[in-house]
Rosetta silent file (secondary structure, phi, psi, omega in degrees, C-alpha in Angstrom):
SEQUENCE: XXXXXXXXXXXXXXXXXXXXXXXXXXXXXXXXXXXXXXXXXXXXXXXXXXXXXXXXXXXXXXXXXXXXXXXXXXXXXXXXXXXXXXXXXXXXXXXXXXXXXXXXXXXXXXXXXXXXXXXXXXXXXXXXXXXXXXXXXXXXXXXXXXXXXXXXXXXXXXXXXXXXXXXXXXXXXXXXXXXXXXXXXXXXXXXXXXXXXXXXXXXXXXXXXXXXXXXXXXXXXXXXXXXXXXXXXXXXXXXXXXXXXXXXXXXXXXXXXXXXXXXXXXXXXXXXXXXXXXXXXXXXXXXXXXXXX
SCORE:     score description
SCORE:     0.000 S_00000001
   1 L     0.000  130.147 -177.473   98.525  160.613   80.455 S_00000001
   2 L   -74.368  134.038  177.701   96.025  158.715   82.603 S_00000001
   3 E  -127.735  146.074  175.442   92.793  157.651   80.861 S_00000001
   4 E  -136.465  153.007  178.357   89.606  156.111   82.198 S_00000001
   5 E   -80.205  124.881  175.272   86.435  154.972   80.471 S_00000001
   6 E  -130.183 -174.649 -176.523   83.554  157.411   80.899 S_00000001
   7 E  -132.475  145.163  165.161   80.348  158.097   78.977 S_00000001
   8 E  -111.517  151.046 -177.166   78.763  160.904   77.055 S_00000001
   9 E  -117.721  132.509  175.192   74.996  161.108   76.653 S_00000001
  10 E   -79.804  113.514  179.396   73.141  162.376   73.599 S_00000001
  11 E   -89.420  -27.314 -176.908   70.602  164.876   74.933 S_00000001
  12 E  -163.190  140.964  175.725   69.338  166.047   71.563 S_00000001
  13 L  -161.804  147.328  170.516   70.074  165.366   67.903 S_00000001
  14 L   -85.954 -178.623  178.143   68.584  165.754   64.470 S_00000001
  15 L   -68.984  153.665  173.482   68.635  163.006   61.835 S_00000001
  16 L    88.085   16.409  176.176   71.908  161.935   60.279 S_00000001
  17 L   -95.433  129.588 -178.292   74.212  161.954   63.319 S_00000001
  18 E  -154.087  167.015  174.360   76.559  158.975   63.494 S_00000001
  19 E   -96.392  128.905 -176.745   79.990  157.744   64.538 S_00000001
  20 E  -140.979  144.400  167.705   82.354  157.293   61.598 S_00000001
  21 L  -115.427 -146.751 -179.602   86.009  156.565   60.914 S_00000001
  22 L   -82.048    0.535  173.016   87.661  156.125   57.485 S_00000001
  23 L   100.777  179.515 -178.437   85.362  153.197   56.708 S_00000001
  24 L  -118.454  125.415 -179.992   85.650  149.492   56.006 S_00000001
  25 L  -116.110  160.144  176.694   87.317  148.176   52.890 S_00000001
  26 L    93.011    6.066 -177.735   87.742  144.686   51.493 S_00000001
  27 L  -123.170   15.454 -178.820   84.129  143.553   51.918 S_00000001
  28 H   -61.099  -32.288 -179.324   82.565  144.818   48.689 S_00000001
  29 H   -65.464  -16.287  177.533   82.146  141.276   47.352 S_00000001
  30 H  -100.109    6.791  179.674   79.692  140.705   50.205 S_00000001
  31 L    79.226   17.053 -178.213   77.713  143.863   49.405 S_00000001
  32 L   -87.362  123.047  177.925   79.093  145.761   52.415 S_00000001
  33 L   -64.300  156.215  176.835   79.330  149.553   51.866 S_00000001
  34 L   -69.678  -40.428 -177.108   82.612  151.311   52.588 S_00000001
  35 L    57.893 -152.727 -175.909   80.900  153.909   54.827 S_00000001
  36 L    94.692  171.999 -177.659   83.171  156.245   56.816 S_00000001
  37 L   -61.893  145.162  176.032   83.107  160.008   57.216 S_00000001
  38 L   -71.921  -31.376 -175.907   81.699  162.028   54.343 S_00000001
  39 L  -121.505   94.811 -178.565   84.413  164.668   54.831 S_00000001
  40 H   -73.337  -24.844  179.009   87.842  163.121   55.414 S_00000001
  41 H   -60.030  -48.136 -178.739   89.571  166.518   55.292 S_00000001
  42 H   -68.176  -39.736 -179.503   87.833  167.653   58.492 S_00000001
  43 H   -62.784  -45.309 -177.870   88.258  164.294   60.215 S_00000001
  44 H   -66.705  -34.298  175.854   91.998  164.150   59.555 S_00000001
  45 H   -60.920  -46.833 -179.550   92.393  167.740   60.796 S_00000001
  46 H   -58.963  -51.743 -176.258   90.679  166.797   64.067 S_00000001
  47 H   -67.652  -28.605  175.030   92.792  163.710   64.691 S_00000001
  48 H   -65.608  -47.196 -178.933   95.967  165.603   63.828 S_00000001
  49 H   -66.937  -36.150 -179.975   95.231  168.299   66.433 S_00000001
  50 H   -79.725   -9.179 -174.906   94.204  165.724   69.050 S_00000001
  51 L    60.014   35.167  172.351   97.279  163.601   68.255 S_00000001
  52 L   -86.981  168.785  169.291   94.978  160.642   67.737 S_00000001
  53 L   -62.048  145.925 -175.329   95.512  157.890   65.192 S_00000001
  54 L   -57.054  -32.329 -175.445   94.459  159.134   61.739 S_00000001
  55 L   -92.347    8.121 -178.349   91.633  156.569   61.581 S_00000001
  56 L   -64.203  136.725 -175.397   90.152  157.320   65.027 S_00000001
  57 L   -68.160  149.468  176.757   86.371  157.654   64.833 S_00000001
  58 E  -130.244  171.087  175.158   84.595  160.994   65.171 S_00000001
  59 E   -96.559  126.910  177.784   80.968  162.092   65.428 S_00000001
  60 E  -100.233  121.414 -175.202   79.458  163.330   62.157 S_00000001
  61 E  -117.850  116.013 -175.026   76.666  165.891   62.704 S_00000001
  62 L  -108.950    4.099  178.028   74.570  166.858   59.668 S_00000001
  63 L  -139.955  144.303  172.975   71.820  168.905   61.333 S_00000001
  64 L   -67.471  164.812  179.861   71.854  171.769   63.859 S_00000001
  65 L    92.501   34.202  178.499   70.366  171.104   67.262 S_00000001
  66 E  -100.527  131.102 -179.784   72.901  168.610   68.583 S_00000001
  67 E  -138.089  133.929 -174.556   73.436  168.512   72.353 S_00000001
  68 E  -140.039  141.459  179.196   75.728  166.191   74.305 S_00000001
  69 E  -115.507  129.133 -179.719   76.657  165.844   77.997 S_00000001
  70 E   -97.489  135.330 -178.114   80.086  164.614   79.074 S_00000001
  71 L   -79.044  -29.779 -172.310   80.438  162.623   82.287 S_00000001
  72 L  -145.961  165.377 -177.131   84.144  163.345   82.845 S_00000001
  73 L   -61.302  147.009  176.714   86.953  165.659   81.675 S_00000001
  74 E  -167.518  159.645  172.018   88.312  165.300   78.168 S_00000001
  75 E   -99.434  132.509  179.068   89.837  167.319   75.339 S_00000001
  76 E  -121.829  166.448  176.103   87.669  167.608   72.226 S_00000001
  77 E  -141.609  138.841 -179.758   88.151  169.106   68.768 S_00000001
  78 E  -119.946  138.645  175.815   85.574  170.498   66.344 S_00000001
  79 E  -152.994 -174.210 -177.317   86.005  171.013   62.596 S_00000001
  80 E    90.602 -138.615 -177.903   84.006  170.898   59.372 S_00000001
  81 E   -60.931  149.420  177.342   81.069  173.255   58.942 S_00000001
  82 E   -84.066  128.833 -174.423   81.098  176.533   60.885 S_00000001
  83 E  -139.069  162.321  170.919   78.397  176.497   63.544 S_00000001
  84 E   -77.476  115.735 -171.877   77.113  178.327   66.593 S_00000001
  85 E  -124.598  137.509  179.531   78.747  176.313   69.383 S_00000001
  86 E  -141.006  152.950  171.268   78.370  176.599   73.146 S_00000001
  87 E  -121.001  120.559 -176.668   79.491  174.863   76.345 S_00000001
  88 L    53.473   36.372  176.690   77.026  175.203   79.228 S_00000001
  89 L    85.469   -5.137 -179.810   75.295  177.976   77.291 S_00000001
  90 E  -100.253  128.753 -178.027   78.452  180.059   76.752 S_00000001
  91 E   -62.366  136.884  176.480   79.576  180.622   73.159 S_00000001
  92 E  -133.061  169.013  177.860   82.892  179.017   72.198 S_00000001
  93 L   -64.392  146.386  179.684   84.884  178.710   68.995 S_00000001
  94 L   -96.326   26.317  176.432   83.549  176.183   66.499 S_00000001
  95 L  -154.542  156.337  176.515   87.027  174.948   65.623 S_00000001
  96 E    85.842 -170.619 -174.500   90.156  173.727   67.356 S_00000001
  97 E   -84.048  140.561  177.856   90.755  172.185   70.777 S_00000001
  98 E  -134.922  142.456  179.084   88.360  172.664   73.681 S_00000001
  99 E   -96.084  127.066  179.447   88.639  171.531   77.309 S_00000001
 100 E  -108.457  136.646  177.382   85.606  169.710   78.751 S_00000001
 101 L  -110.586  172.875 -179.685   84.995  169.340   82.482 S_00000001
 102 L   -51.501  125.434  173.378   82.724  167.011   84.510 S_00000001
 103 L    78.891    4.569  179.715   79.105  167.399   83.460 S_00000001
 104 L   -63.674  144.259  176.921   79.743  169.931   80.672 S_00000001
 105 E  -114.094  119.783  177.399   77.062  170.217   77.989 S_00000001
 106 E   -99.982  134.791  179.645   78.196  170.930   74.437 S_00000001
 107 E  -130.661  133.265  175.069   75.649  172.238   71.939 S_00000001
 108 E  -105.843  116.001 -178.170   75.938  172.648   68.162 S_00000001
 109 E  -100.015 -136.268 -174.460   73.455  175.229   66.892 S_00000001
 110 E   -61.614  144.380  178.980   72.923  176.900   63.518 S_00000001
 111 E  -103.460  123.748 -174.769   75.333  176.080   60.692 S_00000001
 112 E  -105.423  -28.636  177.424   76.520  179.109   58.719 S_00000001
 113 E  -134.662  127.754 -179.132   79.209  177.690   56.406 S_00000001
 114 E    87.091 -170.250 -174.237   79.191  174.115   55.126 S_00000001
 115 E  -135.208  -18.917 -176.413   76.796  171.308   55.986 S_00000001
 116 E  -133.442  129.841  178.562   78.488  168.821   58.355 S_00000001
 117 E  -102.102  143.126  179.115   80.181  169.382   61.710 S_00000001
 118 E  -121.347  135.538 -179.182   82.712  166.899   63.107 S_00000001
 119 E  -122.598  120.460  177.485   83.452  166.284   66.776 S_00000001
 120 E  -114.591  156.316 -176.474   86.518  164.331   67.864 S_00000001
 121 E  -126.547  134.057  179.162   87.598  163.200   71.343 S_00000001
 122 L   -55.003  129.207 -178.279   91.131  162.821   72.670 S_00000001
 123 L    71.300    0.950  166.785   92.105  159.108   72.640 S_00000001
 124 L    94.694  173.923  177.580   88.947  158.243   70.777 S_00000001
 125 E   -96.219  127.132 -168.858   85.455  156.838   71.127 S_00000001
 126 L   -92.095   64.365  174.821   85.509  153.497   72.922 S_00000001
 127 L  -115.451  154.198 -177.958   83.170  151.399   70.806 S_00000001
 128 L   -72.022  154.960  174.420   84.022  148.020   69.234 S_00000001
 129 L   -84.838  148.251  170.948   84.975  147.609   65.606 S_00000001
 130 E  -126.586  122.788 -174.475   82.840  145.591   63.201 S_00000001
 131 L    53.600   47.390  173.611   84.638  144.349   60.084 S_00000001
 132 L    68.901   21.265 -179.209   87.689  146.394   61.062 S_00000001
 133 E  -150.216  147.750  173.866   85.825  149.702   61.422 S_00000001
 134 L   -90.156   -2.899 -177.883   83.882  151.714   64.007 S_00000001
 135 L   -59.325  125.409 -177.145   81.759  153.318   61.253 S_00000001
 136 L   -76.016  131.467  175.721   78.107  152.924   62.185 S_00000001
 137 L  -153.421  125.046 -178.045   75.895  151.172   59.651 S_00000001
 138 E   -54.602  134.091  179.445   72.568  149.413   60.395 S_00000001
 139 L    91.213  -16.500  178.646   72.872  145.647   60.284 S_00000001
 140 L  -111.391  -42.846  179.642   76.638  145.713   60.678 S_00000001
 141 E  -112.087  154.586  178.716   77.158  147.666   63.906 S_00000001
 142 L   -62.662  -39.827  176.757   75.149  147.648   67.108 S_00000001
 143 L   -88.262  136.300  168.943   74.799  151.432   66.849 S_00000001
 144 L  -103.895 -132.145  172.759   73.066  152.966   63.857 S_00000001
 145 L   -67.293  140.405 -178.796   72.314  156.661   63.660 S_00000001
 146 L   -70.034  147.295 -179.720   72.700  158.265   67.072 S_00000001
 147 L  -141.029  165.643 -179.322   69.536  159.233   68.910 S_00000001
 148 L   -55.007  133.290  178.208   68.503  160.937   72.123 S_00000001
 149 L    98.022  -16.233  177.182   69.459  158.902   75.178 S_00000001
 150 L   -59.674  134.532  174.362   72.393  157.034   73.629 S_00000001
 151 E  -115.629  120.667 -172.420   75.277  156.668   76.077 S_00000001
 152 E  -118.393  130.144  179.359   78.636  156.201   74.375 S_00000001
 153 E   -75.492  145.150  173.770   81.913  155.297   76.139 S_00000001
 154 E  -144.656  169.132  179.839   85.030  157.398   75.656 S_00000001
 155 E   -94.816  108.215 -179.762   88.454  157.687   77.266 S_00000001
 156 E   -75.263  147.469  179.487   88.411  160.588   79.694 S_00000001
 157 E  -140.320  144.433  175.125   91.624  162.541   80.181 S_00000001
 158 L  -103.419  111.104 -177.237   92.704  165.261   82.572 S_00000001
 159 L  -143.357  151.249 -176.650   94.743  167.783   80.616 S_00000001
 160 L  -109.349  111.452  177.758   95.503  171.484   80.861 S_00000001
 161 L   -84.801  -10.666 -174.540   95.088  173.476   77.666 S_00000001
 162 L   -64.765  -23.669 -179.721   95.894  176.757   79.373 S_00000001
 163 L   -77.630  -10.909 -179.881   99.614  176.179   78.871 S_00000001
 164 L   -97.832  122.774  178.580   99.121  176.136   75.128 S_00000001
 165 L   -97.523   -2.662 -177.579   99.032  179.525   73.433 S_00000001
 166 L   -70.075  129.858  175.987   98.675  178.080   69.943 S_00000001
 167 L  -118.434  130.787 -178.775   95.479  179.090   68.176 S_00000001
 168 L  -116.513  148.737  177.082   94.453  177.353   64.985 S_00000001
 169 L  -120.551  120.815 -179.729   91.933  178.384   62.358 S_00000001
 170 L   -73.957  119.641 -178.371   90.275  175.658   60.337 S_00000001
 171 L   -72.967  135.940 -178.640   90.392  176.728   56.653 S_00000001
 172 L  -124.980    7.650 -178.929   87.027  176.587   54.883 S_00000001
 173 H   -61.091  -36.020 -178.982   87.725  178.183   51.497 S_00000001
 174 H   -64.090  -35.698 -178.156   87.826  174.736   49.861 S_00000001
 175 H   -79.122  -18.234  178.589   84.334  173.840   51.070 S_00000001
 176 H   -85.727  -17.446  179.352   82.903  177.150   49.840 S_00000001
 177 L   -66.733  141.471  179.746   84.165  176.645   46.281 S_00000001
 178 L   -95.494   -1.278 -177.962   81.482  175.537   43.808 S_00000001
 179 E   -96.021  120.145 -177.129   83.961  173.887   41.417 S_00000001
 180 E  -107.921  119.677  177.254   84.269  170.118   41.915 S_00000001
 181 E   -75.647  134.649  179.553   87.234  168.292   40.360 S_00000001
 182 E  -136.787  161.924  174.278   86.322  164.964   38.724 S_00000001
 183 E  -115.981  155.618  178.372   87.985  162.284   36.643 S_00000001
 184 E   -63.871  135.852  176.197   86.477  160.456   33.652 S_00000001
 185 L   -87.406  176.396 -176.346   84.524  157.359   34.638 S_00000001
 186 L   -58.354  -31.053 -177.171   84.512  154.045   32.737 S_00000001
 187 L  -103.692   10.430 -178.795   81.596  155.102   30.511 S_00000001
 188 H   -57.764  -45.001 -176.205   82.625  158.757   29.977 S_00000001
 189 H   -73.016   -9.665  174.530   83.919  158.116   26.450 S_00000001
 190 H   -77.122  -14.490  175.591   80.636  156.447   25.510 S_00000001
 191 L   -80.774  143.553  175.074   79.038  159.905   25.663 S_00000001
 192 L   -74.291  164.642 -174.267   79.197  162.029   22.530 S_00000001
 193 H   -61.712  -34.215 -179.852   81.185  165.264   22.674 S_00000001
 194 H   -64.155  -43.124  179.419   78.062  167.422   22.791 S_00000001
 195 H   -69.068  -41.068  175.764   76.787  165.622   25.907 S_00000001
 196 H   -57.516  -45.574 -179.639   80.224  165.726   27.515 S_00000001
 197 H   -63.251  -39.717 -179.860   80.402  169.469   26.900 S_00000001
 198 H   -63.736  -42.102  179.362   76.945  170.020   28.348 S_00000001
 199 H   -60.686  -41.895 -175.874   77.871  168.151   31.538 S_00000001
 200 H   -80.653  -10.839 -179.405   81.035  170.237   31.981 S_00000001
 201 H  -114.998    7.496  177.622   79.261  173.533   31.226 S_00000001
 202 L   -94.530  136.937  172.872   76.112  173.053   33.313 S_00000001
 203 L   -92.652  102.705 -174.087   75.756  174.674   36.713 S_00000001
 204 E   -82.236  149.243  177.063   74.060  171.851   38.589 S_00000001
 205 E  -108.437  128.699  175.584   71.723  172.293   41.556 S_00000001
 206 E   -71.960  128.121 -178.177   71.881  169.864   44.470 S_00000001
 207 E   -80.848  175.030  174.691   68.409  168.453   45.032 S_00000001
 208 E   -72.810  -12.744 -179.404   66.710  167.786   48.350 S_00000001
 209 E   -84.569   82.246  176.963   67.375  164.092   47.692 S_00000001
 210 E  -143.935  137.650  177.660   70.695  163.748   49.506 S_00000001
 211 L  -156.537 -166.837 -177.727   71.903  161.456   52.241 S_00000001
 212 L   -71.435  -12.986  178.148   74.906  159.307   53.089 S_00000001
 213 L   -86.191  -41.889 -175.195   74.116  157.000   50.157 S_00000001
 214 E  -166.069  154.685  170.083   73.906  159.539   47.328 S_00000001
 215 E  -112.284  131.954  175.763   73.364  163.147   46.243 S_00000001
 216 E  -102.816  147.894  177.115   71.048  163.777   43.293 S_00000001
 217 E  -105.281  146.038 -172.898   71.360  166.731   40.907 S_00000001
 218 L   -77.423  -42.425 -174.800   68.260  168.535   39.610 S_00000001
 219 L   -70.011  137.296 -178.414   69.229  169.305   36.015 S_00000001
 220 L   -94.154  144.477  177.250   68.660  166.464   33.536 S_00000001
 221 L  -117.282  105.445  178.037   71.210  165.380   30.906 S_00000001
 222 L   -63.004  135.047 -177.662   69.587  163.790   27.842 S_00000001
 223 L  -155.232  165.576 -179.797   71.607  160.804   26.687 S_00000001
 224 L  -114.751   17.787 -178.137   71.464  157.595   24.684 S_00000001
 225 L   -69.774  143.146  175.323   73.514  155.414   27.010 S_00000001
 226 L   -90.671  148.159  175.966   72.292  151.910   27.710 S_00000001
 227 L   -68.057  155.383 -173.095   72.122  150.601   31.253 S_00000001
 228 L   -98.779  163.294  160.734   74.868  148.188   32.237 S_00000001
 229 L   -65.369  155.189 -177.564   75.069  144.743   33.664 S_00000001
 230 L   -52.656  127.608 -176.220   75.742  145.178   37.375 S_00000001
 231 E  -132.448  158.212  179.758   79.202  146.728   37.754 S_00000001
 232 E   -64.000  140.245  172.153   81.364  147.886   40.683 S_00000001
 233 L  -132.903  163.064 -174.858   80.770  151.396   41.999 S_00000001
 234 L  -141.395  162.724  171.170   82.491  153.377   44.725 S_00000001
 235 L   -53.641  131.935 -177.936   81.966  156.502   46.811 S_00000001
 236 L    96.255  -10.287  175.401   82.351  159.413   44.408 S_00000001
 237 E   -68.006  132.206  176.771   81.080  157.543   41.340 S_00000001
 238 E  -103.631  117.291  179.621   78.741  159.738   39.267 S_00000001
 239 E  -100.016  148.833  176.570   75.996  157.724   37.580 S_00000001
 240 E  -123.589  117.230 -178.607   73.798  158.895   34.689 S_00000001
 241 L   -81.462  164.990  178.490   70.385  157.290   34.330 S_00000001
 242 L   -64.345  -24.483  177.132   68.553  156.746   31.037 S_00000001
 243 L   -83.392   -1.350  176.141   66.118  159.442   32.161 S_00000001
 244 L    96.011    1.141  179.884   68.956  161.960   32.468 S_00000001
 245 L   -77.682  133.502  175.064   69.262  162.056   36.254 S_00000001
 246 E  -102.132  131.451 -175.816   72.793  162.436   37.614 S_00000001
 247 E  -126.930  124.251  176.632   73.519  160.705   40.921 S_00000001
 248 E  -100.569  114.732 -179.370   76.724  161.137   42.929 S_00000001
 249 E   -73.261  139.786 -179.079   77.305  158.116   45.152 S_00000001
 250 L  -116.279 -161.287 -163.442   78.489  158.889   48.680 S_00000001
 251 L   -68.436  -28.069  178.421   79.992  156.888   51.545 S_00000001
 252 L   -96.537   20.537 -178.147   77.105  154.481   52.291 S_00000001
 253 L   -64.285  154.883  175.202   76.590  153.690   48.597 S_00000001
 254 L   -63.160  163.553 -177.347   75.923  150.168   47.408 S_00000001
 255 L   -84.355  -19.143  179.417   78.877  148.138   46.121 S_00000001
 256 E  -138.089  160.720  177.815   77.434  147.598   42.619 S_00000001
 257 E  -159.964  165.030 -176.357   75.094  149.408   40.242 S_00000001
 258 L  -111.790    0.035  178.328   73.671  149.248   36.732 S_00000001
 259 L   -87.614  147.243  176.974   73.770  152.895   35.622 S_00000001
 260 E   -56.265  137.774 -176.935   76.641  154.167   33.441 S_00000001
 261 E  -101.020   96.074 -169.938   79.529  155.543   35.521 S_00000001
 262 E   -90.303  -27.583 -177.917   80.456  158.742   33.723 S_00000001
 263 E  -141.118  164.310  177.041   82.615  160.538   36.311 S_00000001
 264 E  -141.515  125.950  176.028   84.541  159.821   39.506 S_00000001
 265 E   -85.348  145.887  171.533   85.225  162.198   42.397 S_00000001
 266 L   -77.121  172.933  178.584   88.456  162.026   44.367 S_00000001
 267 H   -61.227  -42.027  179.172   88.400  161.748   48.176 S_00000001
 268 H   -65.616  -36.624  178.870   88.971  165.504   48.522 S_00000001
 269 H   -69.122  -34.591  174.818   86.152  166.234   46.063 S_00000001
 270 H   -62.414  -43.803  178.168   83.810  163.980   48.060 S_00000001
 271 H   -58.729  -43.407 -179.851   84.699  165.995   51.174 S_00000001
 272 H   -63.031  -46.344 -179.858   83.950  169.222   49.310 S_00000001
 273 H   -65.765  -35.451 -179.486   80.593  167.967   48.033 S_00000001
 274 H   -61.829  -21.070 -179.592   79.673  166.640   51.490 S_00000001
 275 L   -94.742   15.631  176.927   79.792  170.220   52.775 S_00000001
 276 L  -100.687  145.240  178.511   77.117  171.384   50.291 S_00000001
 277 L   -99.182  161.902  171.712   73.460  171.925   51.190 S_00000001
 278 L   -54.293  139.547 -179.268   70.370  171.265   49.049 S_00000001
 279 L    81.729   -5.703  170.946   69.961  173.985   46.376 S_00000001
 280 L   -65.470  153.694 -178.863   73.683  174.813   46.385 S_00000001
 281 E  -105.489  142.199  176.242   75.169  175.098   42.894 S_00000001
 282 E  -139.172  154.843  169.320   78.183  173.156   41.604 S_00000001
 283 E  -128.606  153.306  179.317   80.113  172.757   38.354 S_00000001
 284 E  -101.971  138.669  171.288   82.434  169.926   37.360 S_00000001
 285 E  -120.095  126.185 -172.392   85.967  170.404   36.052 S_00000001
 286 E   -86.237  126.875  175.323   87.477  167.359   34.351 S_00000001
 287 E  -102.888  140.568  179.635   90.980  166.259   35.327 S_00000001
 288 L   -78.499  145.642  171.386   92.898  163.922   33.028 S_00000001
 289 L   -70.955  150.980 -171.857   94.026  160.530   34.257 S_00000001
 290 L   -62.555  -23.012 -176.941   97.807  160.264   34.506 S_00000001
 291 L   -95.208    2.565  179.108   97.991  157.733   31.659 S_00000001
 292 L   -88.286  151.136  175.627   95.945  159.836   29.224 S_00000001
 293 L   -76.527    0.000    0.000   97.549  162.012   26.561 S_00000001
């Protein structure tokens, strides 16, 4: 299939829109965050349908009101949160493959299920890698968060979707569930049984304090844990402060921290949490590590 470099232009966007792949690993000793998409489930679905490499970068959209103009034909795929989506003002499905023509304008409107929409492009977004990743992060990549007027290169393709009768439906039951699977963190056993039980039986509320670095929970957990010497942390690490605040680290989290690490989310659980809005409720269910009795 013939490809040429073309550009799309950001006509409108809210805060928190960026280009992300699976992130950059191996640089934690230099204080470099892993970054990458908050929801890997949706990203991998997109690249599977587009027949892209699994790690090909996508656009992560965390606010409604995103509008983009394509210079040349291409096949795109949308997944993640369910949204009101249109091309040139005409409503289209908010999931699966879509054919874009010269000058088409794609708009992502209100989000009805989930919190983050993902947009992928056939053959990928043509931006350079920094430290082996296209994930945007200020100070590491030339692009930070996307803003109005940004022009981004992509590989345009001329392809006919009309010959394909296959229709796919992106499953969203997992993102609607309020139960988040977690594993015990390094300091979990330092908590007494009463505190452990309270954590596992509390219905936590996501606060307004959430971004790509961390999500905070509103309910406080009284504890007697001492703060640590600086220790490694990762996306999905749940920290508990001396004041009782629980903080779930996300993809742009720092590489080290001093708060006790009581729980750890898996990659799928991070994806699930990433699709939650402020004031949504969640509960934790503890999974045993394979080497535990």
